[in-house]
N, C-alpha and C positions, 0 to 999 in steps of 0.2 A: 938905778932909776927904775921906777915901776910905772907900768902903763895900765890904765883901766880898759878892759875889753868892752866894746859896744855890741848890742844884739843885732843880728843880721835878719832883714825881712825876707820871707819866702815869696816867690812869684806865683806859686800855685794857688788856685781858688779853693775856697772852702768846699768840702764835700756836699754840703746842703745846696749851694748854688749850682753845682754841677748836675744834681738830680733834677732840679727845676728845669734846667735847659733841655735835658733829655726828654722830659715829659712834654715840654712845649713843642719840640721837634716832632715827637710822635703824634701829638694832636694835630699838628699842621699836615703831616702826611696823611693821617686818617681823613681829615677834612677834604684834602685834595682827592683822595681815592673815592670818598663818598660822593663828592660832587661829580666826579667822572662817571661813577655808577649811575647816579640820577640822570645825568645827561644822556648816557647810553640807553637807559630804560625809556626815557622820554622819546629819544630818537627812534627806538624800536617800536614803541606804541604808535608814533606818528606814521612810521612806515606801514605798520599793520592797518591803521585806520585808513591810510591812503589806498592801500591795496583793497581793503573792504569796500571803499567807495566805488572802486572800479567794477565790482561784482554787482550786476543788476539785482534789484530787490523785486520780488514777485509775491503775489498772493495766491493762495490755493482756493479753488472753487469749493464751496461747502458740499459735504457729502449728502446724499439723498437716498431715500428708501425707494428702490425701483417699484415695489408693489404699489405705493401710493400714486405713482405717476401714471398708472393705467386706468385711473378713474377719470375718463375724459368726457367732455360735454360737446355734443354735436347738434347741428340744426335738424329739425324734422318738421313735417307737416301732417295734419290730421285730416282724414276723410271719413265720411259716414260708412258704416258697415255695408249698407246697400244704398244705392242712389239710382232712382229711375226717373228719367224725363218721360213724361206721358204725352203722346201725340194722339191726334184724332185718326180714326180709321174710316170715318164716313164724312161726306160733304154735307154742308148745311149751315145753319146759323145757331149760335150759342143761345139756347133758350133760357138757361139759368145756371148759376154756380152756387154750391152749398158749403164749400170749405175754402177758407182764406189762408194766407201764409201764417205759419205758427200753429195751425190746427192739428190736433192729434187725431189720427185716423187709424182704423183697423182694416184688415184685409176685406175687400168687397164694398167698403163704404163708397157711396156715390159722391163724386166731387162736382160733377156738372152734368147737364143734359143738353143734347143737340136736337134741334128741330130739322127733320130730313124729309121734306115733302116729295122730292124726286125719288128717293129711295122707297118711300111708302108706295108710290105709284108703280115703281118697277116690281115690287113684291106682288102687288095685286095683279099686274099683267102676267107675271110668271105663274101665279096660281091658276089664272085662266088658261094659259098655255098648257099647264099640266092636266087640267080637266079635259081639254080638247084631245090631248095626246092619249089620255086614258080611254076616252070614248073611241078614238080611232083604233086603238089597240084591241079593244073589246070586239069591234066589228071585224077587224082583220082576223082575229082568232076564230070567230064564228064562221067566217067565210072559208078559212083554211080547213076547218073540221068538215064542212059540207063537201068541199072538193075532195077530201080524202074518202068520203063515202061514195061519191060519184066515181072515183078512181077504182074502187072495189068492183063496181059493175061495168067497168070499161066505158063509162059514159063520157069521160074526159081523158085527155092524154096525161101521162105522168109529168110531162113538162109543165103543163098548166097547173097541176096540183102542187108541184114544187114551187112555182112562182107564188102561189097563194100562201104557202108556208113561209117563204122568204119575206113576203109582205107583212105577215103577222109578227115575225121575229124583229123586223125593222121597226114596227109600231111599238113593240115592247121596249126596244132600245130608246126610242124617242121619249117614251114615258120616263125612263130612268134619267135621261138628260134633263127633261123638264123638271123632274123632282129634285135633281141636284142643283139646278138653278134656283128653285124655291128655297132649298136648304141654305144655299150660299147667301141669298138676300135676307133670309131669316136670321142667319148668324150676324150679318152686318147690322141688322136692326138691334141686336144686342149691344152693339157699340154706340148706340145713341146715348147711353149713360156711361160717363167716364168714371171708372172705379179705381180705388187704391189697390195696387198689386200686392202690398204687404203692410203690416202694421208699422207705423212710423209717424213722421211729421211732415206737413206740407211746407216745403222750403221756398217755393216759387209759384206764383199764379200770373200767367202772361196772357190772359184773355178776359173778356168781359161780355155782358149780355148784348146780343145783337151782332157780335163779331162774325164775319164770314169765315167759316171753317173749311179749309181745303185739305183733304186727306192725301197722304202719301206724297207730299211735296217737300223736297229737300230744303227749300227756302223757308218753309213755314216753321216758326218756333214752336217749342213744346207748349202745351196748354198749362200743365202743372209739372212740378217736380216734387217727388216724395222721397224722403231719406229715413232710413232706420238708424237712429243715433243711440240706441241702447248699448251698442258697442262701437268702438272706433278703431279704424285702421291707422296706425302710425308708421310713416315711411321715413327712414333715416339713411342717408348716404354714408357708408362706412369707408374711411380711407383704406386704400389697398394694403398698406402696411399692417393694418389691424384686422384685415378680412379673415385671416385664419383663426382669430380669437372669437369669432361669432359662432356660438354653439346653439343647437336646438334647445328651446326651453329657457334660455337665459332671460334675466329680468332687466328692465330699464326703468329709470325714474325720470318723469317728465314734468315740466311746468310750463304754463302759458302766461303771456304778459298781462292779461287782464285779471289774473288771480295771483298776485305776488305772494310768496310765502306758502302757497299750497302746492303739494306735489301729488302726482298720480303714478300708479304702477302699471307697466305694460309688459307683456310676455311675447317673446319672439315666436312667430308662427311660420316664418319662411324667409328665404332670400332669393334674389334674382339668379344666383349661381353664376354670375358673369360680372366682369369688371367693365364699367362704362368707359369707352375710349375718350369721350368728351370730358368727363369729370375725374376719371381714374378712381372711381369708388364703387363699392358693392352696395346695391340697394337692399335694405333689410326691412321687413314688414313685421310690425308688432301689433298685438291686440290689447286694447285698453278698455276696461269696464267703464261704462258711462251711464249707469242706471239712474243717477240723479240729474243727468242732462247738463252737467257743468261744462263739458267740453263741446266745442262747436266745430262742425265741418269747415275745413279751410284754415283752421287755427295754425299759427306758427308755434313751434314748441322747442324748448331747450331740453335736450335729452342727455341724461347722464348714464354712462355705461361703465360698469366695473369689469374691465377686461382682464383676462388671465395674464400672468406675468411672463414676459419673454426674457429668459435668462441672459440672452445676448444683447438686450437693449439697455443702454446707459444714457442717463439724462445729464446734460451739461448746460451751463448758461450759454446763451448765444454770444456773449462777449468773449468766450474762450476760443472761438473759431478763428483760424488764420487762413486768409485767402492769398495764395501765391500761385506761381505757375505750375507747381506740382499738384494743384487741386486743394480741396479743403483739408486742413490739418489741425490737430490739437496738440498743444505742448504739454508733456507729462514730465513730472519731476521724478528722477530715479532715486534709488536708495543712497547713492553717493553725492546727491545734491546737484546732479547735472541734468540738462534738458534733453529730452528725447522727443522729436517731432514725429507724431503718428499720423499717417494718412487714414482718413476716416470716411465712412459713408453715412450720410444723413438720411435716416429713415423717415423722420417727420419733423417739420419745423413748426414749433408751437409759439413762435414770436419771441418770448423772453427766454425760452429754453429750447434745446435741440435733443431729439431722440437719435442716438447713434447705435447702429446695429453691427457695425464692422470697424475694427481698429482699436477699440477700448474695452476694458473690463471694469467691473464695479469697484475693484480695489485700486485702480490707477489714481494717482494724485494729479488732478488736472489744474493747470495754471490758468487763472482768470486774468483777462486783459493783458496778454503777453505783449512786451515791447516789439515794435516793428523790426528792430535789429536783432532779435533773439534768433540764435542759430542752434542747430543740432549739436549737442555736446557742450554747450556753454555752461559755465559754473554760475549758479545763482544762489541767492539766499532768500529765505522765506520771511516775509514781513508778518509778524505775529500780532501786530496792532489790531484791536477790535475794529471790524468794519460793519457798519449798519447794512450795507448792500447785501452782505451774505445772508442776513436774516430775511431781507426782502426777497432774495432769490428763493430761499427755502419756502417762504410763504407762497410765492408765485408757483413754485413747482407742485405744491400740495393743493393748490386752489384750482378746481376744475374749470372755473370761469376764465382761466388763462389759456385754455386749450383752444384748438382751431375750431373755426366755424365754417 
């Protein structure tokens, strides 16, 4: 009996299907690993971002050139080189005046004349007294000489001769006194004409024809005022912090409100050499040429001074100042990005900026508008976003019109 053998089927998968399965598992594992890596990276970035948000963001104050910050503008006032209030020296009535306000006069020009009838009579009387005194002195001298001759012949006593000599000497003294009185009244007669003491301009006339003139009275106003305006005196109060920068011969540039755009030059001729307790400033006097008469006595002036650079002086915006119980402080950014609070001394407050002479150097990185919560040693990050206020501060620092007045 014969049997036909049947083929037996294998339970193993084909090699091709097994490779596909391995690849699929590998891809799945890689996808899981990649997803975990992405999640971990995102988580790490989120942690870093969160930590970064906890660090305050600050801006740095713009750097400035210390040399430009010492071109300051200060208030000043102008006075005439010479000013003379002219009073009367004799009593009387104003007869006439010849020069009015604004008139140009030279030394000795007659401004007005005074009618002095009482003085004229006093002078005539003094002349008569002098004539009488001269006559009495002449007679006394003759008498003295005669008595000296009689004394030689013992006709009179020595006592009587000495008395006559004394009377002659007294008569001579009376002549001198009478002559001095005549000279005094004659000199007063010369004051009947009011004259200009120097070349200049009549800036005031406070009298008119017929006015009663009273001499040497403290309550009487001056008749005229004459000013020499060919040169002007410029007075400027210098803040105490800049007093040491005022040097002999230094120049100043000034302008007056009535002539915008025009500037004048003045030269320092001296200072008060003392700080005023009321204003805390040093009074400086400058000389300005005024040959064209453009400047007027009493003018207010804006005075620009180019002061020498103080190497210890640092300019910072006023917004950088911190007011706390420790006193004025400035926040400075160290090289490691941490805050250092510096105690400073304000030398000069210019409004939009401060001049610091202690506690800072020109190389320090000053933090502008520091947060109220900022503490010493805090970690901060610098905001590099462009800020228009930085440019404005730089312009304000370089513009002298922003300085104190």
